[in-house]
PDB file of N, CA, C and O in Angstrom:
ATOM      1  N   MET A   1     -71.423 -60.250  -3.445  1.00  0.00           N
ATOM      2  CA  MET A   1     -72.038 -59.408  -2.646  1.00  0.00           C
ATOM      3  C   MET A   1     -71.043 -59.005  -1.704  1.00  0.00           C
ATOM      4  O   MET A   1     -70.476 -59.923  -1.110  1.00  0.00           O
ATOM      5  N   ALA A   2     -70.639 -57.595  -1.383  1.00  0.00           N
ATOM      6  CA  ALA A   2     -69.744 -56.901  -0.737  1.00  0.00           C
ATOM      7  C   ALA A   2     -70.110 -57.109   0.865  1.00  0.00           C
ATOM      8  O   ALA A   2     -71.220 -56.993   1.384  1.00  0.00           O
ATOM      9  N   HIS A   3     -68.890 -57.441   1.475  1.00  0.00           N
ATOM     10  CA  HIS A   3     -69.313 -57.545   3.001  1.00  0.00           C
ATOM     11  C   HIS A   3     -68.524 -56.564   3.682  1.00  0.00           C
ATOM     12  O   HIS A   3     -67.413 -56.342   3.200  1.00  0.00           O
ATOM     13  N   THR A   4     -68.840 -55.988   4.613  1.00  0.00           N
ATOM     14  CA  THR A   4     -67.750 -54.916   5.267  1.00  0.00           C
ATOM     15  C   THR A   4     -67.453 -55.064   6.744  1.00  0.00           C
ATOM     16  O   THR A   4     -67.264 -54.171   7.569  1.00  0.00           O
ATOM     17  N   PHE A   5     -67.448 -56.519   6.923  1.00  0.00           N
ATOM     18  CA  PHE A   5     -66.833 -57.031   8.280  1.00  0.00           C
ATOM     19  C   PHE A   5     -65.591 -58.039   8.123  1.00  0.00           C
ATOM     20  O   PHE A   5     -65.505 -58.889   7.236  1.00  0.00           O
ATOM     21  N   PRO A   6     -64.800 -57.842   8.966  1.00  0.00           N
ATOM     22  CA  PRO A   6     -63.820 -58.976   8.776  1.00  0.00           C
ATOM     23  C   PRO A   6     -64.242 -60.416   8.883  1.00  0.00           C
ATOM     24  O   PRO A   6     -64.786 -60.696   9.951  1.00  0.00           O
ATOM     25  N   HIS A   7     -64.115 -61.352   8.042  1.00  0.00           N
ATOM     26  CA  HIS A   7     -63.998 -62.630   8.071  1.00  0.00           C
ATOM     27  C   HIS A   7     -63.312 -63.291   9.021  1.00  0.00           C
ATOM     28  O   HIS A   7     -62.178 -62.914   9.319  1.00  0.00           O
ATOM     29  N   LEU A   8     -63.879 -64.333   9.611  1.00  0.00           N
ATOM     30  CA  LEU A   8     -63.313 -65.179  10.504  1.00  0.00           C
ATOM     31  C   LEU A   8     -62.525 -66.373   9.931  1.00  0.00           C
ATOM     32  O   LEU A   8     -61.649 -66.943  10.580  1.00  0.00           O
ATOM     33  N   ASN A   9     -62.906 -66.743   8.598  1.00  0.00           N
ATOM     34  CA  ASN A   9     -62.543 -67.680   7.839  1.00  0.00           C
ATOM     35  C   ASN A   9     -60.935 -67.814   7.458  1.00  0.00           C
ATOM     36  O   ASN A   9     -60.539 -67.058   6.571  1.00  0.00           O
ATOM     37  N   PRO A  10     -59.991 -68.708   8.056  1.00  0.00           N
ATOM     38  CA  PRO A  10     -58.652 -68.841   7.827  1.00  0.00           C
ATOM     39  C   PRO A  10     -58.247 -68.422   6.082  1.00  0.00           C
ATOM     40  O   PRO A  10     -57.184 -67.989   5.637  1.00  0.00           O
ATOM     41  N   ALA A  11     -59.197 -68.660   5.548  1.00  0.00           N
ATOM     42  CA  ALA A  11     -58.847 -68.566   3.920  1.00  0.00           C
ATOM     43  C   ALA A  11     -58.596 -67.330   3.792  1.00  0.00           C
ATOM     44  O   ALA A  11     -57.841 -67.068   2.856  1.00  0.00           O
ATOM     45  N   TYR A  12     -59.040 -66.288   4.531  1.00  0.00           N
ATOM     46  CA  TYR A  12     -58.813 -64.930   4.263  1.00  0.00           C
ATOM     47  C   TYR A  12     -57.777 -64.187   4.740  1.00  0.00           C
ATOM     48  O   TYR A  12     -57.577 -62.983   4.577  1.00  0.00           O
ATOM     49  N   GLU A  13     -57.037 -65.106   5.429  1.00  0.00           N
ATOM     50  CA  GLU A  13     -55.686 -64.686   6.524  1.00  0.00           C
ATOM     51  C   GLU A  13     -54.744 -63.808   5.729  1.00  0.00           C
ATOM     52  O   GLU A  13     -54.372 -62.706   6.133  1.00  0.00           O
ATOM     53  N   SER A  14     -54.320 -64.433   4.404  1.00  0.00           N
ATOM     54  CA  SER A  14     -53.480 -63.997   3.791  1.00  0.00           C
ATOM     55  C   SER A  14     -53.765 -62.471   3.034  1.00  0.00           C
ATOM     56  O   SER A  14     -52.838 -61.797   2.584  1.00  0.00           O
ATOM     57  N   GLU A  15     -54.952 -62.122   2.985  1.00  0.00           N
ATOM     58  CA  GLU A  15     -55.417 -61.054   2.382  1.00  0.00           C
ATOM     59  C   GLU A  15     -55.331 -59.800   3.702  1.00  0.00           C
ATOM     60  O   GLU A  15     -54.922 -58.652   3.527  1.00  0.00           O
ATOM     61  N   ARG A  16     -55.692 -60.213   4.652  1.00  0.00           N
ATOM     62  CA  ARG A  16     -55.551 -59.707   5.957  1.00  0.00           C
ATOM     63  C   ARG A  16     -53.971 -59.049   5.940  1.00  0.00           C
ATOM     64  O   ARG A  16     -53.650 -57.871   5.787  1.00  0.00           O
ATOM     65  N   GLN A  17     -53.126 -60.218   6.149  1.00  0.00           N
ATOM     66  CA  GLN A  17     -51.610 -60.102   6.182  1.00  0.00           C
ATOM     67  C   GLN A  17     -51.219 -58.913   5.183  1.00  0.00           C
ATOM     68  O   GLN A  17     -50.709 -57.838   5.499  1.00  0.00           O
ATOM     69  N   ARG A  18     -51.493 -59.254   4.199  1.00  0.00           N
ATOM     70  CA  ARG A  18     -51.275 -58.288   3.066  1.00  0.00           C
ATOM     71  C   ARG A  18     -51.545 -56.940   3.434  1.00  0.00           C
ATOM     72  O   ARG A  18     -50.658 -56.087   3.486  1.00  0.00           O
ATOM     73  N   ALA A  19     -52.700 -56.728   3.682  1.00  0.00           N
ATOM     74  CA  ALA A  19     -53.238 -55.276   4.194  1.00  0.00           C
ATOM     75  C   ALA A  19     -52.606 -54.610   5.087  1.00  0.00           C
ATOM     76  O   ALA A  19     -52.303 -53.425   4.951  1.00  0.00           O
ATOM     77  N   THR A  20     -52.273 -55.502   6.363  1.00  0.00           N
ATOM     78  CA  THR A  20     -51.589 -54.974   7.454  1.00  0.00           C
ATOM     79  C   THR A  20     -49.997 -54.574   6.882  1.00  0.00           C
ATOM     80  O   THR A  20     -49.512 -53.462   7.095  1.00  0.00           O
ATOM     81  N   ALA A  21     -49.295 -55.622   6.151  1.00  0.00           N
ATOM     82  CA  ALA A  21     -48.220 -55.146   5.743  1.00  0.00           C
ATOM     83  C   ALA A  21     -48.101 -53.844   5.030  1.00  0.00           C
ATOM     84  O   ALA A  21     -47.126 -53.100   5.137  1.00  0.00           O
ATOM     85  N   GLU A  22     -49.285 -53.582   4.201  1.00  0.00           N
ATOM     86  CA  GLU A  22     -49.212 -52.210   3.724  1.00  0.00           C
ATOM     87  C   GLU A  22     -49.332 -51.111   4.388  1.00  0.00           C
ATOM     88  O   GLU A  22     -48.787 -50.051   4.082  1.00  0.00           O
ATOM     89  N   LEU A  23     -50.193 -51.335   5.523  1.00  0.00           N
ATOM     90  CA  LEU A  23     -50.196 -50.399   6.623  1.00  0.00           C
ATOM     91  C   LEU A  23     -48.801 -50.254   6.956  1.00  0.00           C
ATOM     92  O   LEU A  23     -48.282 -49.165   6.710  1.00  0.00           O
ATOM     93  N   MET A  24     -48.180 -51.074   7.421  1.00  0.00           N
ATOM     94  CA  MET A  24     -46.926 -50.936   8.050  1.00  0.00           C
ATOM     95  C   MET A  24     -45.906 -50.360   7.085  1.00  0.00           C
ATOM     96  O   MET A  24     -44.980 -49.699   7.557  1.00  0.00           O
ATOM     97  N   GLU A  25     -45.987 -50.537   5.881  1.00  0.00           N
ATOM     98  CA  GLU A  25     -45.250 -49.785   5.042  1.00  0.00           C
ATOM     99  C   GLU A  25     -45.144 -48.492   4.757  1.00  0.00           C
ATOM    100  O   GLU A  25     -44.110 -47.838   4.625  1.00  0.00           O
ATOM    101  N   LYS A  26     -46.646 -48.022   4.637  1.00  0.00           N
ATOM    102  CA  LYS A  26     -47.028 -46.652   4.320  1.00  0.00           C
ATOM    103  C   LYS A  26     -47.064 -45.812   5.550  1.00  0.00           C
ATOM    104  O   LYS A  26     -46.665 -44.647   5.559  1.00  0.00           O
ATOM    105  N   TYR A  27     -47.578 -46.461   6.641  1.00  0.00           N
ATOM    106  CA  TYR A  27     -47.816 -45.616   7.931  1.00  0.00           C
ATOM    107  C   TYR A  27     -47.212 -45.968   9.120  1.00  0.00           C
ATOM    108  O   TYR A  27     -47.850 -46.303  10.118  1.00  0.00           O
ATOM    109  N   PRO A  28     -45.696 -45.893   9.041  1.00  0.00           N
ATOM    110  CA  PRO A  28     -45.092 -46.324  10.364  1.00  0.00           C
ATOM    111  C   PRO A  28     -45.084 -45.329  11.353  1.00  0.00           C
ATOM    112  O   PRO A  28     -45.037 -44.110  11.184  1.00  0.00           O
ATOM    113  N   GLY A  29     -45.132 -45.945  12.369  1.00  0.00           N
ATOM    114  CA  GLY A  29     -45.729 -44.915  13.659  1.00  0.00           C
ATOM    115  C   GLY A  29     -46.893 -43.935  13.789  1.00  0.00           C
ATOM    116  O   GLY A  29     -46.996 -42.956  14.528  1.00  0.00           O
ATOM    117  N   GLN A  30     -47.776 -44.454  12.856  1.00  0.00           N
ATOM    118  CA  GLN A  30     -49.208 -43.315  12.790  1.00  0.00           C
ATOM    119  C   GLN A  30     -49.934 -43.880  13.308  1.00  0.00           C
ATOM    120  O   GLN A  30     -49.702 -45.079  13.462  1.00  0.00           O
ATOM    121  N   LEU A  31     -51.045 -43.369  13.783  1.00  0.00           N
ATOM    122  CA  LEU A  31     -52.402 -43.802  14.028  1.00  0.00           C
ATOM    123  C   LEU A  31     -52.967 -43.727  12.561  1.00  0.00           C
ATOM    124  O   LEU A  31     -52.719 -42.960  11.630  1.00  0.00           O
ATOM    125  N   VAL A  32     -53.950 -44.970  12.714  1.00  0.00           N
ATOM    126  CA  VAL A  32     -54.434 -45.377  11.125  1.00  0.00           C
ATOM    127  C   VAL A  32     -55.801 -45.582  11.455  1.00  0.00           C
ATOM    128  O   VAL A  32     -56.061 -46.286  12.430  1.00  0.00           O
ATOM    129  N   ALA A  33     -56.794 -45.023  10.723  1.00  0.00           N
ATOM    130  CA  ALA A  33     -58.327 -45.430  10.676  1.00  0.00           C
ATOM    131  C   ALA A  33     -58.548 -45.998   9.287  1.00  0.00           C
ATOM    132  O   ALA A  33     -58.237 -45.334   8.298  1.00  0.00           O
ATOM    133  N   PHE A  34     -59.106 -47.276   9.180  1.00  0.00           N
ATOM    134  CA  PHE A  34     -59.402 -47.636   7.753  1.00  0.00           C
ATOM    135  C   PHE A  34     -60.835 -48.385   7.662  1.00  0.00           C
ATOM    136  O   PHE A  34     -61.424 -48.724   8.689  1.00  0.00           O
ATOM    137  N   VAL A  35     -61.258 -48.576   6.619  1.00  0.00           N
ATOM    138  CA  VAL A  35     -62.541 -49.422   6.225  1.00  0.00           C
ATOM    139  C   VAL A  35     -62.263 -50.342   5.495  1.00  0.00           C
ATOM    140  O   VAL A  35     -62.084 -50.135   4.294  1.00  0.00           O
ATOM    141  N   ASP A  36     -62.158 -51.598   6.045  1.00  0.00           N
ATOM    142  CA  ASP A  36     -62.499 -52.662   4.998  1.00  0.00           C
ATOM    143  C   ASP A  36     -63.548 -53.365   4.432  1.00  0.00           C
ATOM    144  O   ASP A  36     -64.470 -53.749   5.152  1.00  0.00           O
ATOM    145  N   THR A  37     -63.536 -53.590   3.222  1.00  0.00           N
ATOM    146  CA  THR A  37     -64.752 -54.164   2.499  1.00  0.00           C
ATOM    147  C   THR A  37     -64.158 -55.493   1.594  1.00  0.00           C
ATOM    148  O   THR A  37     -63.161 -55.429   0.875  1.00  0.00           O
ATOM    149  N   TRP A  38     -64.883 -56.536   1.768  1.00  0.00           N
ATOM    150  CA  TRP A  38     -64.560 -57.643   1.172  1.00  0.00           C
ATOM    151  C   TRP A  38     -65.826 -57.940   0.013  1.00  0.00           C
ATOM    152  O   TRP A  38     -67.056 -57.915   0.027  1.00  0.00           O
ATOM    153  N   HIS A  39     -64.626 -58.262  -1.094  1.00  0.00           N
ATOM    154  CA  HIS A  39     -65.184 -58.663  -2.402  1.00  0.00           C
ATOM    155  C   HIS A  39     -65.043 -59.928  -2.813  1.00  0.00           C
ATOM    156  O   HIS A  39     -64.404 -60.169  -3.837  1.00  0.00           O
ATOM    157  N   GLY A  40     -65.693 -61.041  -1.976  1.00  0.00           N
ATOM    158  CA  GLY A  40     -65.295 -62.596  -2.331  1.00  0.00           C
ATOM    159  C   GLY A  40     -64.047 -62.667  -1.544  1.00  0.00           C
ATOM    160  O   GLY A  40     -64.023 -62.272  -0.378  1.00  0.00           O
ATOM    161  N   LEU A  41     -62.992 -63.162  -2.146  1.00  0.00           N
ATOM    162  CA  LEU A  41     -61.767 -63.411  -1.609  1.00  0.00           C
ATOM    163  C   LEU A  41     -60.726 -62.125  -1.424  1.00  0.00           C
ATOM    164  O   LEU A  41     -59.653 -62.277  -0.840  1.00  0.00           O
ATOM    165  N   THR A  42     -61.101 -60.971  -1.922  1.00  0.00           N
ATOM    166  CA  THR A  42     -60.290 -59.726  -2.118  1.00  0.00           C
ATOM    167  C   THR A  42     -60.598 -58.905  -1.080  1.00  0.00           C
ATOM    168  O   THR A  42     -61.775 -58.587  -0.916  1.00  0.00           O
ATOM    169  N   LEU A  43     -59.677 -58.471  -0.288  1.00  0.00           N
ATOM    170  CA  LEU A  43     -59.896 -57.050   0.734  1.00  0.00           C
ATOM    171  C   LEU A  43     -59.514 -55.912   0.068  1.00  0.00           C
ATOM    172  O   LEU A  43     -58.503 -55.724  -0.608  1.00  0.00           O
ATOM    173  N   ASP A  44     -60.610 -55.017   0.380  1.00  0.00           N
ATOM    174  CA  ASP A  44     -60.144 -53.512  -0.142  1.00  0.00           C
ATOM    175  C   ASP A  44     -60.165 -52.840   0.914  1.00  0.00           C
ATOM    176  O   ASP A  44     -61.243 -52.374   1.283  1.00  0.00           O
ATOM    177  N   ARG A  45     -58.816 -52.584   1.780  1.00  0.00           N
ATOM    178  CA  ARG A  45     -58.901 -51.411   2.744  1.00  0.00           C
ATOM    179  C   ARG A  45     -58.662 -50.070   2.320  1.00  0.00           C
ATOM    180  O   ARG A  45     -57.753 -49.774   1.544  1.00  0.00           O
ATOM    181  N   VAL A  46     -59.365 -49.355   2.757  1.00  0.00           N
ATOM    182  CA  VAL A  46     -59.217 -47.893   2.407  1.00  0.00           C
ATOM    183  C   VAL A  46     -59.026 -47.098   3.760  1.00  0.00           C
ATOM    184  O   VAL A  46     -59.839 -47.091   4.684  1.00  0.00           O
ATOM    185  N   VAL A  47     -57.974 -46.517   3.726  1.00  0.00           N
ATOM    186  CA  VAL A  47     -57.333 -45.539   4.926  1.00  0.00           C
ATOM    187  C   VAL A  47     -58.005 -44.221   4.773  1.00  0.00           C
ATOM    188  O   VAL A  47     -57.915 -43.552   3.744  1.00  0.00           O
ATOM    189  N   VAL A  48     -58.717 -43.848   5.881  1.00  0.00           N
ATOM    190  CA  VAL A  48     -59.721 -42.561   5.950  1.00  0.00           C
ATOM    191  C   VAL A  48     -59.160 -41.710   6.574  1.00  0.00           C
ATOM    192  O   VAL A  48     -59.509 -40.545   6.381  1.00  0.00           O
ATOM    193  N   ALA A  49     -57.962 -42.043   7.659  1.00  0.00           N
ATOM    194  CA  ALA A  49     -57.565 -41.096   8.514  1.00  0.00           C
ATOM    195  C   ALA A  49     -56.099 -41.470   8.895  1.00  0.00           C
ATOM    196  O   ALA A  49     -55.945 -42.670   9.123  1.00  0.00           O
ATOM    197  N   ALA A  50     -55.191 -40.823   8.989  1.00  0.00           N
ATOM    198  CA  ALA A  50     -53.716 -41.145   9.403  1.00  0.00           C
ATOM    199  C   ALA A  50     -53.035 -39.922   9.859  1.00  0.00           C
ATOM    200  O   ALA A  50     -52.967 -38.882   9.204  1.00  0.00           O
ATOM    201  N   SER A  51     -52.523 -40.121  11.055  1.00  0.00           N
ATOM    202  CA  SER A  51     -51.698 -38.946  11.585  1.00  0.00           C
ATOM    203  C   SER A  51     -50.698 -39.419  12.961  1.00  0.00           C
ATOM    204  O   SER A  51     -51.058 -40.237  13.807  1.00  0.00           O
ATOM    205  N   SER A  52     -49.543 -38.789  12.954  1.00  0.00           N
ATOM    206  CA  SER A  52     -48.763 -39.534  14.184  1.00  0.00           C
ATOM    207  C   SER A  52     -48.877 -38.326  15.247  1.00  0.00           C
ATOM    208  O   SER A  52     -47.912 -38.030  15.951  1.00  0.00           O
ATOM    209  N   GLU A  53     -50.004 -37.703  15.319  1.00  0.00           N
ATOM    210  CA  GLU A  53     -50.080 -36.892  16.335  1.00  0.00           C
ATOM    211  C   GLU A  53     -51.587 -37.203  16.888  1.00  0.00           C
ATOM    212  O   GLU A  53     -52.453 -37.076  16.022  1.00  0.00           O
ATOM    213  N   PRO A  54     -52.013 -37.563  18.095  1.00  0.00           N
ATOM    214  CA  PRO A  54     -53.462 -37.739  18.331  1.00  0.00           C
ATOM    215  C   PRO A  54     -54.153 -36.599  17.841  1.00  0.00           C
ATOM    216  O   PRO A  54     -54.931 -36.769  16.902  1.00  0.00           O
ATOM    217  N   GLN A  55     -54.006 -35.526  18.294  1.00  0.00           N
ATOM    218  CA  GLN A  55     -54.955 -34.632  17.832  1.00  0.00           C
ATOM    219  C   GLN A  55     -55.477 -34.511  16.527  1.00  0.00           C
ATOM    220  O   GLN A  55     -56.676 -34.552  16.255  1.00  0.00           O
ATOM    221  N   GLY A  56     -54.349 -34.327  15.551  1.00  0.00           N
ATOM    222  CA  GLY A  56     -54.685 -34.756  14.368  1.00  0.00           C
ATOM    223  C   GLY A  56     -55.375 -35.661  13.783  1.00  0.00           C
ATOM    224  O   GLY A  56     -55.948 -35.342  12.742  1.00  0.00           O
ATOM    225  N   PHE A  57     -55.494 -36.930  14.260  1.00  0.00           N
ATOM    226  CA  PHE A  57     -56.029 -37.980  14.043  1.00  0.00           C
ATOM    227  C   PHE A  57     -57.183 -37.572  14.602  1.00  0.00           C
ATOM    228  O   PHE A  57     -57.995 -37.729  13.690  1.00  0.00           O
ATOM    229  N   GLN A  58     -57.827 -37.095  15.643  1.00  0.00           N
ATOM    230  CA  GLN A  58     -59.089 -36.982  16.179  1.00  0.00           C
ATOM    231  C   GLN A  58     -59.824 -36.047  15.244  1.00  0.00           C
ATOM    232  O   GLN A  58     -61.020 -36.212  15.008  1.00  0.00           O
ATOM    233  N   ASP A  59     -59.141 -35.098  14.727  1.00  0.00           N
ATOM    234  CA  ASP A  59     -59.842 -34.063  13.779  1.00  0.00           C
ATOM    235  C   ASP A  59     -60.097 -34.604  12.477  1.00  0.00           C
ATOM    236  O   ASP A  59     -61.082 -34.195  11.862  1.00  0.00           O
ATOM    237  N   GLN A  60     -59.275 -35.546  11.927  1.00  0.00           N
ATOM    238  CA  GLN A  60     -59.451 -36.350  10.816  1.00  0.00           C
ATOM    239  C   GLN A  60     -60.748 -36.944  10.765  1.00  0.00           C
ATOM    240  O   GLN A  60     -61.614 -36.768   9.908  1.00  0.00           O
ATOM    241  N   LEU A  61     -60.797 -37.946  12.169  1.00  0.00           N
ATOM    242  CA  LEU A  61     -62.159 -38.539  12.549  1.00  0.00           C
ATOM    243  C   LEU A  61     -63.444 -37.815  12.492  1.00  0.00           C
ATOM    244  O   LEU A  61     -64.549 -38.131  12.051  1.00  0.00           O
ATOM    245  N   ARG A  62     -63.058 -36.921  12.972  1.00  0.00           N
ATOM    246  CA  ARG A  62     -64.463 -35.968  13.365  1.00  0.00           C
ATOM    247  C   ARG A  62     -65.009 -35.539  12.066  1.00  0.00           C
ATOM    248  O   ARG A  62     -66.230 -35.408  11.968  1.00  0.00           O
ATOM    249  N   ALA A  63     -64.172 -35.284  10.967  1.00  0.00           N
ATOM    250  CA  ALA A  63     -64.494 -35.059   9.844  1.00  0.00           C
ATOM    251  C   ALA A  63     -65.316 -35.925   8.905  1.00  0.00           C
ATOM    252  O   ALA A  63     -66.070 -35.537   8.012  1.00  0.00           O
ATOM    253  N   LEU A  64     -65.061 -37.038   9.232  1.00  0.00           N
ATOM    254  CA  LEU A  64     -65.842 -38.177   8.442  1.00  0.00           C
ATOM    255  C   LEU A  64     -67.092 -38.124   8.339  1.00  0.00           C
ATOM    256  O   LEU A  64     -67.728 -37.610   9.259  1.00  0.00           O
ATOM    257  N   ASP A  65     -67.773 -38.650   7.176  1.00  0.00           N
ATOM    258  CA  ASP A  65     -68.935 -38.634   7.532  1.00  0.00           C
ATOM    259  C   ASP A  65     -69.597 -40.078   8.452  1.00  0.00           C
ATOM    260  O   ASP A  65     -69.208 -41.246   8.444  1.00  0.00           O
ATOM    261  N   PRO A  66     -70.572 -39.514   9.097  1.00  0.00           N
ATOM    262  CA  PRO A  66     -71.063 -40.832  10.250  1.00  0.00           C
ATOM    263  C   PRO A  66     -71.120 -41.862   9.813  1.00  0.00           C
ATOM    264  O   PRO A  66     -70.900 -42.768  10.617  1.00  0.00           O
ATOM    265  N   GLU A  67     -71.389 -42.206   8.576  1.00  0.00           N
ATOM    266  CA  GLU A  67     -71.727 -43.460   8.257  1.00  0.00           C
ATOM    267  C   GLU A  67     -70.390 -44.279   8.120  1.00  0.00           C
ATOM    268  O   GLU A  67     -70.281 -45.421   8.567  1.00  0.00           O
ATOM    269  N   VAL A  68     -69.337 -43.581   7.441  1.00  0.00           N
ATOM    270  CA  VAL A  68     -67.730 -43.856   7.384  1.00  0.00           C
ATOM    271  C   VAL A  68     -67.491 -44.246   8.899  1.00  0.00           C
ATOM    272  O   VAL A  68     -67.199 -45.421   9.123  1.00  0.00           O
ATOM    273  N   ARG A  69     -67.586 -43.390   9.921  1.00  0.00           N
ATOM    274  CA  ARG A  69     -67.157 -43.552  11.172  1.00  0.00           C
ATOM    275  C   ARG A  69     -67.555 -44.787  11.832  1.00  0.00           C
ATOM    276  O   ARG A  69     -66.835 -45.382  12.634  1.00  0.00           O
ATOM    277  N   ARG A  70     -68.888 -45.212  11.425  1.00  0.00           N
ATOM    278  CA  ARG A  70     -69.432 -46.347  12.044  1.00  0.00           C
ATOM    279  C   ARG A  70     -68.583 -47.686  11.582  1.00  0.00           C
ATOM    280  O   ARG A  70     -68.523 -48.693  12.287  1.00  0.00           O
ATOM    281  N   ARG A  71     -67.990 -47.568  10.407  1.00  0.00           N
ATOM    282  CA  ARG A  71     -67.381 -48.585   9.971  1.00  0.00           C
ATOM    283  C   ARG A  71     -65.718 -48.671  10.150  1.00  0.00           C
ATOM    284  O   ARG A  71     -64.999 -49.580   9.738  1.00  0.00           O
ATOM    285  N   VAL A  72     -65.385 -47.691  10.745  1.00  0.00           N
ATOM    286  CA  VAL A  72     -64.133 -47.615  10.894  1.00  0.00           C
ATOM    287  C   VAL A  72     -63.365 -48.608  11.705  1.00  0.00           C
ATOM    288  O   VAL A  72     -64.062 -49.321  12.426  1.00  0.00           O
ATOM    289  N   GLN A  73     -62.070 -48.804  11.738  1.00  0.00           N
ATOM    290  CA  GLN A  73     -61.278 -49.782  12.313  1.00  0.00           C
ATOM    291  C   GLN A  73     -60.051 -48.917  12.541  1.00  0.00           C
ATOM    292  O   GLN A  73     -59.591 -48.243  11.620  1.00  0.00           O
ATOM    293  N   MET A  74     -59.602 -48.925  13.557  1.00  0.00           N
ATOM    294  CA  MET A  74     -58.354 -48.129  14.267  1.00  0.00           C
ATOM    295  C   MET A  74     -57.180 -48.994  14.738  1.00  0.00           C
ATOM    296  O   MET A  74     -57.334 -49.924  15.530  1.00  0.00           O
ATOM    297  N   THR A  75     -56.040 -48.656  14.230  1.00  0.00           N
ATOM    298  CA  THR A  75     -54.701 -49.145  14.830  1.00  0.00           C
ATOM    299  C   THR A  75     -53.738 -48.363  15.147  1.00  0.00           C
ATOM    300  O   THR A  75     -53.857 -47.292  14.553  1.00  0.00           O
ATOM    301  N   GLN A  76     -52.896 -48.404  15.767  1.00  0.00           N
ATOM    302  CA  GLN A  76     -51.500 -47.589  15.812  1.00  0.00           C
ATOM    303  C   GLN A  76     -50.166 -48.485  15.147  1.00  0.00           C
ATOM    304  O   GLN A  76     -49.559 -49.327  15.808  1.00  0.00           O
ATOM    305  N   VAL A  77     -49.884 -48.191  13.932  1.00  0.00           N
ATOM    306  CA  VAL A  77     -48.656 -48.698  13.216  1.00  0.00           C
ATOM    307  C   VAL A  77     -47.529 -48.568  13.715  1.00  0.00           C
ATOM    308  O   VAL A  77     -47.035 -47.442  13.672  1.00  0.00           O
ATOM    309  N   PRO A  78     -46.718 -49.737  14.384  1.00  0.00           N
ATOM    310  CA  PRO A  78     -45.467 -49.507  15.135  1.00  0.00           C
ATOM    311  C   PRO A  78     -44.446 -48.868  14.149  1.00  0.00           C
ATOM    312  O   PRO A  78     -44.610 -48.935  12.931  1.00  0.00           O
ATOM    313  N   ASN A  79     -43.560 -48.348  14.635  1.00  0.00           N
ATOM    314  CA  ASN A  79     -42.445 -47.619  13.942  1.00  0.00           C
ATOM    315  C   ASN A  79     -41.128 -48.599  14.062  1.00  0.00           C
ATOM    316  O   ASN A  79     -40.499 -48.981  15.049  1.00  0.00           O
ATOM    317  N   PRO A  80     -40.981 -48.832  12.755  1.00  0.00           N
ATOM    318  CA  PRO A  80     -39.939 -49.953  12.795  1.00  0.00           C
ATOM    319  C   PRO A  80     -38.397 -49.533  13.245  1.00  0.00           C
ATOM    320  O   PRO A  80     -37.482 -50.318  13.498  1.00  0.00           O
ATOM    321  N   ALA A  81     -38.352 -47.947  13.278  1.00  0.00           N
ATOM    322  CA  ALA A  81     -37.198 -47.511  13.365  1.00  0.00           C
ATOM    323  C   ALA A  81     -36.999 -47.122  15.265  1.00  0.00           C
ATOM    324  O   ALA A  81     -36.026 -46.519  15.717  1.00  0.00           O
ATOM    325  N   VAL A  82     -37.981 -47.560  15.972  1.00  0.00           N
ATOM    326  CA  VAL A  82     -37.985 -47.374  17.249  1.00  0.00           C
ATOM    327  C   VAL A  82     -38.250 -48.695  17.998  1.00  0.00           C
ATOM    328  O   VAL A  82     -39.132 -49.526  17.778  1.00  0.00           O
ATOM    329  N   VAL A  83     -37.238 -48.694  18.975  1.00  0.00           N
ATOM    330  CA  VAL A  83     -36.974 -50.370  19.638  1.00  0.00           C
ATOM    331  C   VAL A  83     -37.564 -49.974  20.777  1.00  0.00           C
ATOM    332  O   VAL A  83     -37.054 -49.016  21.358  1.00  0.00           O
ATOM    333  N   GLU A  84     -38.725 -50.592  21.335  1.00  0.00           N
ATOM    334  CA  GLU A  84     -39.395 -50.390  22.863  1.00  0.00           C
ATOM    335  C   GLU A  84     -38.739 -51.604  23.496  1.00  0.00           C
ATOM    336  O   GLU A  84     -38.775 -52.736  23.013  1.00  0.00           O
ATOM    337  N   CYS A  85     -38.101 -51.236  24.691  1.00  0.00           N
ATOM    338  CA  CYS A  85     -37.647 -51.892  25.873  1.00  0.00           C
ATOM    339  C   CYS A  85     -38.341 -51.939  27.124  1.00  0.00           C
ATOM    340  O   CYS A  85     -38.428 -50.830  27.651  1.00  0.00           O
ATOM    341  N   PRO A  86     -38.816 -52.797  27.704  1.00  0.00           N
ATOM    342  CA  PRO A  86     -39.140 -52.620  28.855  1.00  0.00           C
ATOM    343  C   PRO A  86     -38.363 -52.006  30.092  1.00  0.00           C
ATOM    344  O   PRO A  86     -37.147 -51.874  29.952  1.00  0.00           O
ATOM    345  N   SER A  87     -38.791 -51.719  30.978  1.00  0.00           N
ATOM    346  CA  SER A  87     -37.750 -50.865  31.836  1.00  0.00           C
ATOM    347  C   SER A  87     -37.261 -52.055  32.903  1.00  0.00           C
ATOM    348  O   SER A  87     -37.920 -52.959  33.418  1.00  0.00           O
ATOM    349  N   VAL A  88     -36.025 -51.747  33.017  1.00  0.00           N
ATOM    350  CA  VAL A  88     -35.183 -52.915  33.843  1.00  0.00           C
ATOM    351  C   VAL A  88     -34.814 -52.184  35.041  1.00  0.00           C
ATOM    352  O   VAL A  88     -34.568 -50.979  34.983  1.00  0.00           O
ATOM    353  N   SER A  89     -34.752 -52.939  36.282  1.00  0.00           N
ATOM    354  CA  SER A  89     -34.187 -52.147  37.434  1.00  0.00           C
ATOM    355  C   SER A  89     -33.354 -53.354  37.911  1.00  0.00           C
ATOM    356  O   SER A  89     -33.644 -54.524  37.660  1.00  0.00           O
ATOM    357  N   PHE A  90     -32.363 -52.975  38.576  1.00  0.00           N
ATOM    358  CA  PHE A  90     -31.497 -53.774  39.270  1.00  0.00           C
ATOM    359  C   PHE A  90     -30.903 -53.599  40.673  1.00  0.00           C
ATOM    360  O   PHE A  90     -30.187 -52.621  40.892  1.00  0.00           O
ATOM    361  N   ASP A  91     -31.197 -54.608  41.753  1.00  0.00           N
ATOM    362  CA  ASP A  91     -31.076 -54.574  42.987  1.00  0.00           C
ATOM    363  C   ASP A  91     -29.541 -53.878  43.075  1.00  0.00           C
ATOM    364  O   ASP A  91     -28.661 -53.982  42.221  1.00  0.00           O
ATOM    365  N   ALA A  92     -29.484 -53.282  44.104  1.00  0.00           N
ATOM    366  CA  ALA A  92     -27.833 -52.759  44.412  1.00  0.00           C
ATOM    367  C   ALA A  92     -27.313 -53.861  45.298  1.00  0.00           C
ATOM    368  O   ALA A  92     -26.156 -53.822  45.718  1.00  0.00           O
TER     369      ALA A  92
END
């Protein structure tokens, strides 16, 4: 039986890590919406929207079937080429 919710069992962690690594490789710096379906110990992750622009991402989400939108999970994939540094101030 296929499940459409993320498992909390640690035995599934390697599958989640694999799917996350795949997102990071294919969609760096983008907003991504995906649907996860579990088949036993195998995770089937389908990307249903991806864009580096928020407006384009929202447009893609609005175009989805309502049933798909209900199941969507969203993330912003970090861009490995961009180094984020917290602001630093120095007292004179």
